[in-house]
C-alpha positions in Angstrom: 19.8 -39.6 -32.5 16.6 -41.6 -33.1 16.9 -45.0 -31.4 14.6 -48.0 -32.0 14.7 -51.0 -29.6 13.2 -53.9 -31.3 12.3 -57.5 -30.2 11.8 -56.5 -26.6 9.4 -57.6 -23.9 8.2 -54.3 -22.5 7.5 -54.3 -18.8 6.9 -51.6 -16.2 5.5 -51.8 -12.8 2.0 -50.6 -13.6 1.0 -54.2 -14.3 2.4 -57.7 -14.3 1.2 -58.0 -17.9 3.8 -56.7 -20.4 2.9 -53.7 -22.6 1.3 -54.3 -25.9 4.2 -54.0 -28.3 7.8 -55.1 -28.8 9.3 -52.0 -30.4 10.1 -48.8 -28.6 11.2 -45.7 -30.5 13.1 -42.8 -28.8 13.1 -39.4 -30.5 16.1 -37.2 -30.9 14.9 -35.3 -27.8 15.7 -38.4 -25.6 12.0 -39.1 -24.9 9.9 -42.1 -25.8 8.2 -41.3 -29.1 6.2 -44.4 -29.7 5.5 -48.0 -28.8 4.6 -50.4 -31.6 5.1 -53.8 -33.0 7.7 -55.2 -35.5 10.1 -53.5 -37.8 7.3 -51.6 -39.4 7.3 -49.3 -36.4 11.0 -48.4 -36.9 11.7 -45.0 -38.6 14.1 -45.1 -41.5 16.7 -42.9 -39.8 16.7 -44.9 -36.5 19.7 -46.6 -35.0 18.4 -50.1 -34.1 19.1 -52.0 -30.9 18.0 -55.6 -31.2 16.8 -56.8 -27.8 16.6 -60.4 -28.8 13.6 -61.1 -26.6 15.1 -59.6 -23.4 12.9 -57.6 -21.0 13.0 -53.9 -21.2 12.1 -52.1 -17.9 12.4 -48.5 -16.8 15.9 -47.3 -15.7 16.2 -48.2 -12.0 16.3 -45.4 -9.4 18.4 -45.8 -6.2 17.2 -43.4 -3.5 20.0 -43.9 -1.1 23.6 -44.1 -2.3 27.0 -42.8 -1.0 29.1 -42.3 -4.2 31.9 -40.8 -2.1 32.1 -43.9 0.2 34.0 -47.1 -0.2 34.5 -50.3 1.8 38.0 -50.1 3.1 40.1 -50.3 6.3 40.3 -47.2 8.4 44.0 -46.5 7.6 43.2 -46.3 3.9 40.3 -44.0 4.5 42.1 -41.5 6.6 45.0 -41.3 4.2 42.9 -40.5 1.1 42.8 -37.0 -0.2 39.6 -35.4 -1.4 41.0 -35.1 -4.9 41.4 -38.9 -5.0 37.8 -39.2 -3.7 36.4 -37.0 -6.5 38.3 -39.0 -9.1 36.9 -42.2 -7.7 33.3 -40.7 -7.7 33.7 -39.8 -11.4 34.9 -43.3 -12.2 31.9 -44.7 -10.4 29.5 -42.8 -12.7 29.6 -45.2 -15.7 29.9 -48.2 -13.3 26.5 -47.2 -11.7 24.9 -46.9 -15.2 26.2 -50.3 -16.1 24.0 -51.8 -13.3 20.8 -50.5 -14.8 20.6 -47.6 -12.3 20.1 -44.4 -14.2 19.1 -42.1 -11.4 20.4 -41.8 -7.8 19.9 -39.7 -4.7 23.2 -39.4 -2.8 22.5 -39.5 0.9 25.6 -37.7 2.0 29.1 -37.0 0.8 28.7 -36.1 -2.9 29.0 -32.4 -3.7 26.7 -30.5 -6.1 29.6 -30.2 -8.5 29.3 -33.9 -9.2 25.7 -33.5 -10.1 26.7 -30.7 -12.5 29.4 -32.8 -14.1 27.0 -35.8 -14.7 24.4 -33.4 -16.1 26.8 -31.8 -18.5 28.0 -35.0 -20.2 30.3 -36.9 -17.9 29.0 -40.4 -17.9 27.0 -41.0 -14.7 23.5 -41.3 -13.3 21.0 -38.4 -13.0 21.9 -37.2 -9.6 20.3 -35.5 -6.6 22.5 -34.6 -3.6 22.2 -33.9 0.1 25.8 -32.6 0.4 26.7 -33.1 4.1 24.1 -34.7 6.5 23.1 -32.8 9.6 24.1 -34.4 12.9 24.1 -33.7 16.6 27.5 -33.5 18.4 28.5 -37.1 19.1 25.8 -38.3 16.7 25.9 -40.6 13.7 27.4 -38.0 11.5 30.1 -36.8 13.9 33.3 -38.3 12.8 35.3 -37.6 15.9 36.7 -40.7 17.6 37.0 -41.2 21.4 40.6 -40.1 21.2 39.7 -36.9 19.4 40.8 -37.9 15.9 38.5 -36.8 13.1 37.7 -39.8 10.9 35.9 -38.0 8.1 39.1 -37.2 6.3 39.8 -34.3 3.9 36.6 -32.5 2.9 36.4 -29.0 1.4 34.2 -26.7 3.5 32.8 -24.8 0.6 31.5 -27.9 -1.2 30.7 -30.0 1.9 30.0 -27.4 4.7 30.2 -28.4 8.4 27.0 -30.0 9.5 27.3 -30.7 13.3 24.5 -28.7 14.9 22.8 -28.6 18.3 19.6 -26.6 18.9 17.3 -24.9 16.4 19.5 -21.9 15.6 22.6 -24.0 14.9 20.5 -26.4 12.8 19.0 -23.6 10.8 22.5 -22.3 10.0 23.8 -25.7 9.1 20.9 -26.4 6.8 21.3 -23.1 5.0 25.0 -23.9 4.5 24.0 -27.1 2.7 21.5 -25.3 0.6 24.1 -22.7 -0.3 26.4 -25.5 -1.4 23.7 -26.8 -3.8 21.8 -29.5 -1.8 18.7 -30.9 -3.5 17.8 -32.6 -0.2 18.6 -32.1 3.4 19.7 -35.4 5.1 19.5 -35.7 8.8 20.3 -38.4 11.4 17.2 -38.8 13.7 18.9 -41.8 15.5 22.3 -43.3 16.0 23.7 -45.8 13.6 26.0 -48.7 12.9 29.1 -47.2 11.4 29.5 -44.4 13.9 31.8 -45.1 16.9 30.2 -42.8 19.5 26.5 -43.8 19.4 24.2 -46.8 18.8 21.1 -47.4 16.6 18.9 -47.2 19.8 19.9 -43.6 20.4 17.4 -40.8 19.6 19.0 -37.8 18.0 17.4 -34.4 17.3 14.1 -33.2 18.7 11.0 -32.7 16.7 11.5 -29.0 16.9 15.1 -29.3 15.5 14.0 -31.5 12.6 11.0 -29.2 11.9 13.5 -26.4 11.4 15.2 -28.5 8.7 11.8 -29.1 7.0 10.9 -25.4 7.1 14.2 -24.3 5.6 14.0 -26.9 2.8 10.4 -25.7 2.1 11.5 -22.0 2.1 14.4 -22.8 -0.3 12.1 -24.8 -2.6 14.2 -28.0 -2.6 12.8 -31.5 -2.4 12.7 -31.9 1.4 14.3 -33.8 4.2 15.3 -37.5 4.3 15.9 -39.0 7.7 18.2 -41.8 8.7 16.1 -43.4 11.4 16.7 -46.8 13.0 14.5 -46.9 16.1 10.8 -46.2 16.5 11.0 -43.0 18.6 13.4 -41.5 16.2 11.3 -42.5 13.2 8.2 -40.9 14.9 10.1 -37.7 15.7 11.1 -37.3 12.0 7.6 -38.0 10.8 6.0 -35.6 13.1 8.4 -32.9 11.9 7.4 -33.5 8.3 10.3 -35.4 6.6 9.7 -36.8 3.1 11.2 -40.3 3.6 12.4 -42.6 6.3 15.7 -44.4 5.6 16.5 -47.8 7.1 13.6 -48.0 9.6 14.7 -51.3 11.1 12.8 -50.6 14.4 9.6 -49.4 12.9 6.4 -50.0 15.0 2.7 -49.7 14.5 2.5 -46.1 15.7 5.2 -45.2 13.2 3.4 -47.1 10.5 0.2 -45.2 11.3 2.1 -41.9 10.9 3.7 -43.0 7.6 0.3 -44.0 6.2 -1.4 -40.9 7.4 1.3 -38.6 5.9 2.0 -40.8 2.8 5.7 -41.1 3.6 7.7 -43.9 2.0 10.2 -46.2 3.6 13.6 -46.7 2.0 14.7 -50.0 3.8 18.3 -50.2 2.4 18.5 -54.0 2.9 21.6 -54.3 0.7 24.0 -52.6 3.1 22.6 -54.6 6.1 23.7 -57.8 4.4 26.9 -56.4 2.8 28.4 -55.4 6.1 28.1 -59.0 7.4 29.7 -60.6 4.4 33.0 -62.5 5.2 35.2 -60.4 2.9 34.4 -57.3 4.9 34.4 -58.9 8.4 37.6 -60.9 8.0 39.6 -57.9 6.8 38.2 -55.7 9.6 36.5 -53.4 7.1 33.4 -53.9 9.1 34.9 -53.3 12.5 33.9 -55.5 15.5 31.8 -52.7 17.2 29.8 -52.1 14.0 29.4 -55.9 13.4 27.8 -56.3 16.8 25.4 -53.4 16.2 24.4 -54.7 12.8 23.8 -58.2 14.0 21.5 -56.7 16.7 19.5 -54.9 14.1 19.0 -58.0 12.0 17.0 -59.8 14.7 13.8 -57.8 14.0 14.4 -56.6 10.5 12.4 -59.2 8.6 9.4 -59.1 11.0 9.2 -55.3 11.1 9.6 -54.8 7.3 7.1 -57.5 6.5 4.6 -55.9 8.8 5.1 -52.5 7.3 4.6 -53.9 3.8 1.5 -55.8 4.9 0.0 -52.6 6.3 0.6 -50.8 3.0 3.6 -48.6 3.7 5.0 -47.3 0.4 8.5 -48.7 -0.3 11.1 -47.0 -2.5 14.4 -48.6 -3.4 17.7 -47.5 -1.8 20.8 -49.7 -1.4 23.0 -47.5 0.9 25.6 -48.7 -1.7 29.1 -47.3 -1.9 31.0 -46.6 -5.1 32.0 -49.8 -6.9 29.3 -51.6 -5.1 26.0 -50.6 -6.7 24.6 -53.8 -8.2 20.8 -53.6 -7.5 20.6 -56.7 -5.3 18.2 -54.6 -3.3 15.3 -55.8 -5.5 16.0 -59.4 -4.8 16.3 -58.7 -1.0 13.0 -56.8 -1.0 11.3 -59.9 -2.4 13.0 -62.0 0.2 11.6 -59.8 2.9 8.0 -59.6 1.8 7.5 -57.5 -1.4 6.2 -59.2 -4.5 8.5 -59.1 -7.6 6.2 -56.5 -9.2 6.3 -54.6 -5.9 10.1 -54.6 -5.9 10.2 -53.3 -9.5 7.6 -50.7 -8.5 9.9 -49.6 -5.6 12.8 -49.2 -7.9 10.9 -47.3 -10.6 7.5 -45.7 -10.0 7.8 -45.2 -6.2 11.4 -44.1 -6.4 10.5 -41.6 -9.2 7.6 -40.3 -7.1 9.8 -39.8 -4.0 12.4 -37.9 -6.0 9.7 -35.7 -7.7 10.6 -37.2 -11.1 7.5 -39.2 -11.8 6.4 -36.8 -14.6 9.5 -37.8 -16.6 10.7 -41.2 -15.2 9.5 -44.5 -13.7 7.3 -46.0 -16.4 7.5 -46.8 -20.1 5.1 -44.3 -21.6 5.1 -42.0 -24.6 6.6 -38.6 -23.8 8.7 -39.8 -20.8 12.5 -39.6 -20.8 13.9 -42.8 -22.2 15.8 -44.2 -19.2 15.7 -47.9 -19.7 17.4 -51.2 -18.7 17.3 -54.3 -20.8 17.6 -57.5 -18.8 17.8 -61.1 -19.8 15.0 -63.1 -18.3 11.9 -62.1 -16.5 12.3 -60.1 -13.2 8.9 -61.2 -12.1 9.6 -64.9 -12.2 13.4 -64.5 -11.5 13.9 -61.7 -9.0 17.4 -63.0 -8.3 18.5 -62.0 -11.7 19.4 -58.6 -10.2 22.3 -60.3 -8.4 24.1 -61.1 -11.6 25.7 -58.2 -13.6 25.7 -60.3 -16.8 21.9 -60.3 -16.8 21.8 -56.5 -17.3 22.2 -56.6 -21.1 22.0 -52.9 -22.0 21.2 -49.5 -20.5 19.8 -46.4 -22.1 19.8 -43.0 -20.5 17.9 -40.2 -22.1 17.9 -42.1 -25.4 21.6 -42.8 -25.4 23.0 -46.3 -25.1 25.4 -46.0 -22.1 26.1 -49.7 -21.5 25.8 -52.7 -23.9 26.8 -56.3 -23.1 25.0 -58.0 -26.0 
């Protein structure tokens, strides 16, 4: 199908000035064929989408999502079967597209089979997966409670292989198991975290040598690399010295860590959305954010703004990631990034150009240019003067993925 989007304000993050043109034509190969002006630029055989003056931006890219997760009380979580989880992940596919997010990197929990289903026609975002994150015993990815109950629930070992590993040899085997299961990335926990019962964000987990094994195995397999959950400065620096591709969260980043990120050109994925979502009354009052997690998250919030602003001021690359769970993917992250120091154009860049670059998709995605895949989001208003528009689902008017209209609220 040839698609023509007419009457649009064309904006990508290369400049605050809109592109010269108001009509974008997508060829039947799903790529941008031309950018022109007026109805005269529309081929005779094209299906026309009238933008009515709305702003057309590249499809958003969320570099840190957990499609398999959901905000719920513990008793609901441990009673759910994996079959139910897969059904919910498939249902989340079109919901994610409806938020303007056309590509995601799942940071743990989604099997490679979900990527294949979305790629073969099931409605959902373009997907990269990390399968099961690598954790030390008792670390952020170890679901065993103090009483010995496993809280991770029902997971098939073939699609989500075990990933608790201690020492370089165990780490190597765990990484190879994720790669065998179809991982595009290896996810590791370089520090403790908030939602884990047995550790804290200040804990350092995995040595440089252990993380370096993950990086080596990812390179040998030819996959994208390693992303590192890292809350505190020593854990961030261990991950950077080992060669990871991105730092996730990074709440406790310091100047030495920033130096390493700049030297190695490693982006930060700050995941502000989840930091605020966990503290919202609906989750706290129902006990969905348990008291022990609430205390840890409140502790992290004390320095979050100062540290992130400092990283931005020093020039650290920022890529968007929400840490959002299924049913909870609205890209509020762009608004929060502006609140914490990025310019509106910087937030849009983080969600498009920088995210595409991190996921090795920048040859095809991230900007509005001839020849690129037509992943696009049409929004009412101007995201540069109204960064809070991303908090309102009604402002996302239409979404196009590879030239197909996958959501339309006009």
